[in-house]
C-alpha positions, 0 to 999 in steps of 0.5 A: 500500500502507498501512503498518501499525504491525507492519511489514506493508502492505495493498493500498489496493484491498483496503482500499477493497473492505473499507470498501465491503463493511462498509457493505452491509447483511447479509441475514437469510439471511446471518445465519442462515447464519453462525449455522448455521456457528458452531453446526455448527462448535461441535458435537462431530464425534461428535454423530450425526445433527446436520446443517446443515439440522437446525441451520438449522431449529432456529434458524428455529424459535427465531426464530418460524419465519421463512421464507427471505427474510422479512426 
């Protein structure tokens, strides 16, 4: 366990896994999914007709119509 300055500790295996994950490239589809999630979470729950798929389509259209996995 690694001692942090706030008196908490973090498992060494977890830190190693996080460091390894941080070095992995993020795919275009993962970035799109993160953007969709952010926008969907930011939209008021009273916004009728807003779906994750509509948001995804708008994001892809904004990017120039890139299809899944094209990067």
